[in-house]
C-alpha positions as CSV (number, residue, x, y, z in Angstrom):
1,M,88.1,58.1,118.0
2,Q,90.0,55.7,120.3
3,I,93.4,55.6,118.6
4,K,96.3,55.8,121.1
5,D,99.3,56.6,118.9
6,T,98.2,59.6,116.9
7,S,101.8,60.5,116.2
8,L,102.1,57.4,114.1
9,V,99.1,58.6,112.1
10,R,100.9,61.8,111.2
11,K,104.1,59.9,110.3
12,L,102.1,57.6,108.0
13,E,100.6,60.6,106.2
14,K,104.2,61.8,105.4
15,T,104.8,58.5,103.5
16,G,101.8,59.0,101.2
17,F,98.8,57.8,103.2
18,T,95.8,60.1,103.3
19,D,94.7,61.1,106.8
20,K,91.8,58.6,106.8
21,E,93.9,55.8,105.4
22,A,96.4,56.4,108.2
23,L,93.7,56.3,110.8
24,V,92.3,53.0,109.5
25,Y,95.8,51.5,109.3
26,V,96.7,52.5,112.8
27,S,93.4,51.3,114.1
28,L,94.0,47.8,112.6
29,L,97.5,47.8,114.1
30,E,96.3,48.6,117.6
31,L,93.3,46.3,117.4
32,E,95.4,43.5,116.0
33,G,92.7,43.0,113.4
34,A,89.0,43.7,113.4
35,F,85.7,43.8,111.6
36,P,84.8,46.9,109.6
37,S,82.2,48.1,112.1
38,K,84.8,48.1,114.9
39,I,87.4,49.7,112.8
40,A,85.0,52.5,111.9
41,K,84.2,53.1,115.6
42,Y,87.8,53.0,116.7
43,S,89.1,55.3,114.0
44,G,86.1,57.7,114.1
45,I,85.4,57.3,110.4
46,K,82.0,56.7,108.9
47,R,81.4,53.0,108.1
48,A,80.8,53.4,104.4
49,T,84.1,55.4,104.1
50,T,85.9,52.8,106.2
51,Y,84.8,50.0,103.7
52,N,86.2,52.0,100.8
53,I,89.5,52.6,102.6
54,L,89.9,49.0,103.6
55,A,89.4,47.9,100.0
56,T,92.1,50.4,98.8
57,L,94.6,49.3,101.4
58,A,93.9,45.7,100.5
59,I,94.6,46.3,96.8
60,R,97.9,48.0,97.8
61,G,98.8,44.8,99.7
62,L,99.1,46.7,103.0
63,I,96.3,44.7,104.7
64,N,94.6,41.4,104.1
65,E,91.0,40.2,104.5
66,I,89.8,36.9,105.6
67,V,86.3,35.5,106.2
68,K,85.6,35.1,109.9
69,E,82.2,34.2,111.4
70,N,80.8,34.6,107.8
71,K,82.0,38.2,107.7
72,L,85.1,40.0,106.4
73,F,87.8,40.4,108.9
74,Y,90.9,42.7,108.3
75,Q,94.4,42.7,109.6
76,I,97.6,44.3,108.6
77,E,100.3,42.7,106.5
78,K,104.0,42.7,107.5
79,P,105.0,46.4,108.0
80,E,107.7,46.0,105.3
81,K,104.9,46.0,102.8
82,I,104.7,49.8,103.3
83,L,108.2,50.1,102.1
84,R,107.5,47.9,99.1
85,Y,104.4,49.9,98.2
86,T,106.3,53.2,98.6
87,Q,109.0,52.0,96.3
88,N,106.4,50.9,93.7
89,Q,105.0,54.4,93.8
90,I,108.5,55.9,93.3
91,D,109.1,53.5,90.3
92,K,105.7,54.6,88.8
93,A,106.5,58.3,89.2
94,L,110.0,57.8,87.6
95,G,108.4,56.0,84.8
96,A,105.8,58.7,84.3
97,M,108.5,61.3,84.3
98,D,110.5,59.5,81.6
99,G,107.3,59.2,79.6
100,A,106.7,62.9,80.0
101,K,110.2,63.8,78.8
102,K,109.7,61.7,75.7
103,L,106.4,63.4,75.0
104,I,107.7,67.0,75.3
105,P,109.3,67.1,71.8
106,E,106.1,65.6,70.2
107,I,103.8,68.1,72.0
108,N,106.1,71.0,71.1
109,N,106.0,70.0,67.5
110,V,102.2,70.3,67.6
111,F,102.3,73.5,69.7
112,N,104.7,75.2,67.4
113,L,102.5,74.5,64.4
114,L,99.8,76.7,65.9
115,K,101.3,80.0,64.6
116,N,98.5,82.1,65.9
117,H,98.1,80.4,69.3
118,S,97.1,82.7,72.1
119,R,97.6,82.3,75.8
120,V,96.9,84.3,79.0
121,T,98.7,83.5,82.2
122,Y,97.7,85.1,85.5
123,Y,100.2,86.1,88.3
124,E,99.8,87.3,91.9
125,G,102.0,88.7,94.6
126,I,105.7,89.6,94.5
127,T,106.6,86.0,93.5
128,G,104.2,86.1,90.6
129,L,105.4,89.5,89.4
130,S,109.0,88.4,89.7
131,S,108.1,85.5,87.4
132,M,106.6,87.9,84.9
133,Y,109.8,90.0,84.7
134,E,111.9,86.9,84.5
135,D,109.9,85.9,81.4
136,M,111.0,89.2,79.8
137,I,114.6,88.1,79.9
138,N,114.0,84.4,79.2
139,V,115.0,84.8,75.5
140,K,117.7,83.7,73.2
141,K,118.1,86.8,71.1
142,P,118.0,90.6,71.6
143,Y,114.9,92.6,71.0
144,E,113.5,96.1,71.7
145,M,111.2,96.4,74.7
146,F,108.4,99.0,74.9
147,A,106.7,100.1,78.1
148,F,104.2,102.4,79.7
149,S,105.7,102.3,83.2
150,R,105.5,103.9,86.7
151,A,109.2,103.0,87.2
152,N,109.2,104.2,90.8
153,D,106.4,101.7,91.6
154,I,108.5,98.8,90.2
155,M,111.4,99.9,92.4
156,R,109.0,100.0,95.4
157,V,107.5,96.5,94.8
158,L,110.3,94.3,93.6
159,P,113.4,93.5,95.7
160,E,116.5,95.6,94.9
161,K,118.6,92.5,94.3
162,F,116.1,91.2,91.8
163,I,116.0,94.5,89.9
164,K,119.8,94.6,89.7
165,E,119.9,91.0,88.4
166,Y,117.2,91.8,85.9
167,I,119.1,94.8,84.6
168,K,122.3,92.8,84.3
169,R,120.5,90.1,82.3
170,K,118.9,92.7,80.0
171,M,122.4,94.1,79.2
172,E,123.9,90.7,78.6
173,L,121.1,90.0,76.1
174,S,121.5,93.5,74.5
175,I,117.8,94.2,75.1
176,T,117.1,97.8,74.3
177,T,114.2,99.7,75.8
178,R,111.9,102.6,75.1
179,M,109.4,103.7,77.8
180,F,106.9,106.3,78.9
181,V,107.0,107.3,82.6
182,P,105.2,109.9,84.6
183,D,107.1,113.2,84.9
184,T,108.3,113.0,88.5
185,N,111.6,113.5,90.3
186,E,111.7,109.8,91.1
187,N,111.3,108.7,87.5
188,R,113.8,111.3,86.3
189,R,116.3,109.6,88.5
190,H,115.4,106.2,87.2
191,L,118.6,105.8,85.0
192,A,120.7,106.1,88.1
193,I,120.0,102.5,89.0
194,Y,121.9,101.3,85.9
195,P,125.6,100.6,86.3
196,K,128.0,103.4,85.3
197,N,129.6,101.2,82.7
198,T,126.3,100.6,80.9
199,P,126.7,101.2,77.1
200,E,124.8,104.2,75.9
201,R,122.6,102.2,73.6
202,L,121.4,100.0,76.5
203,Y,120.2,102.8,78.7
204,P,116.4,103.0,78.4
205,K,115.2,105.9,76.2
206,L,112.6,107.7,78.4
207,K,109.8,110.1,77.5
208,Y,108.0,111.8,80.3
209,V,104.2,112.3,80.5
210,A,102.5,114.8,82.8
211,L,101.5,113.0,85.9
212,D,97.8,114.0,85.5
213,K,97.8,112.3,82.1
214,F,99.4,109.1,83.4
215,D,96.7,108.2,85.8
216,F,97.2,104.5,86.5
217,N,99.3,102.5,88.9
218,G,100.8,99.7,86.9
219,E,102.8,98.9,83.9
220,I,102.3,97.7,80.3
221,V,105.3,96.0,78.7
222,I,105.4,94.9,75.1
223,Y,108.2,92.4,74.6
224,G,109.5,89.5,72.5
225,E,107.6,88.8,69.3
226,S,104.2,88.1,70.8
227,K,103.9,89.0,74.4
228,I,102.3,91.8,76.5
229,A,102.7,92.0,80.3
230,I,100.1,94.1,82.2
231,T,100.6,94.6,85.9
232,N,98.6,96.3,88.7
233,L,100.9,97.8,91.3
234,S,98.4,99.8,93.3
235,G,98.7,99.4,97.1
236,D,98.9,95.8,98.3
237,K,97.0,94.5,95.3
238,L,99.8,93.0,93.1
239,I,98.5,91.1,90.1
240,G,99.4,90.8,86.5
241,V,98.8,88.9,83.3
242,I,101.0,87.9,80.3
243,I,99.1,87.8,77.1
244,E,100.8,85.8,74.3
245,D,99.3,86.8,71.0
246,E,101.2,88.1,67.9
247,I,98.3,90.2,66.6
248,L,97.7,91.9,69.9
249,N,101.4,92.5,70.3
250,K,101.6,94.3,67.0
251,M,98.5,96.4,67.8
252,I,100.0,97.6,71.1
253,R,103.3,98.3,69.3
254,V,101.5,100.6,66.8
255,I,99.8,102.4,69.7
256,F,103.2,102.8,71.4
257,E,104.8,104.2,68.2
258,L,102.0,106.7,67.7
259,S,102.3,107.8,71.3
260,W,106.1,108.1,71.1
261,N,105.7,110.9,68.5
262,S,102.9,112.7,70.4
263,P,103.3,116.3,71.4
264,L,102.0,115.4,74.9
265,V,105.3,113.8,75.8
266,K,108.7,115.3,76.3
267,E,112.3,114.1,76.5
């Protein structure tokens, strides 16, 4: 590559050029026009790729081609054409966004007709897990949440500020909770994270399971009318899925209710 102003290449990339398009354009600029073979050598790009890029830039109106010595010769158009091209791209993007907005109601009508539609969404890392818990409070009406939870692990993984906002939102929505947790000192102190003015009915109802019978590091939450959230909170491997399926939601609810009355658990 023989390009002198590599900084201009990087700047062009920020306007929407690919790295190779920027190399070809700057090559033409510095050469004051050239044949494809020379452009390829100057930019360090393979000749076949250079031909394709030249064609693309010509279609965009950023360069022009003329016949010189019975061969195609390329040179850049006025630099202002870059601004015009970028504006056209913005106009197209805005038009696409308007079209998408108009399509959403139509797509939702079809989507909502699929009563038994199922969906699985995968999440990873703290950001992903935070999105999962945000989904639990992204509702319009109150419901009862059920969980098999290692509450102390949740406190360890998610930021304290996020947990407080999550609890506040649950109370605003009047979401009630029943949950199983391992019988540990940390989990028996779990309710202390709730504000002192929390109404009695909004405190989670907890049942404790012997630690040796609660041998998993994660959480299963049954919420809303059709969702199940499953998280893996072991070590640094933070992953989770949300399953949206009414039948599976009901099945896990039944398992929860049967477990709730089991002699293996205690208040």
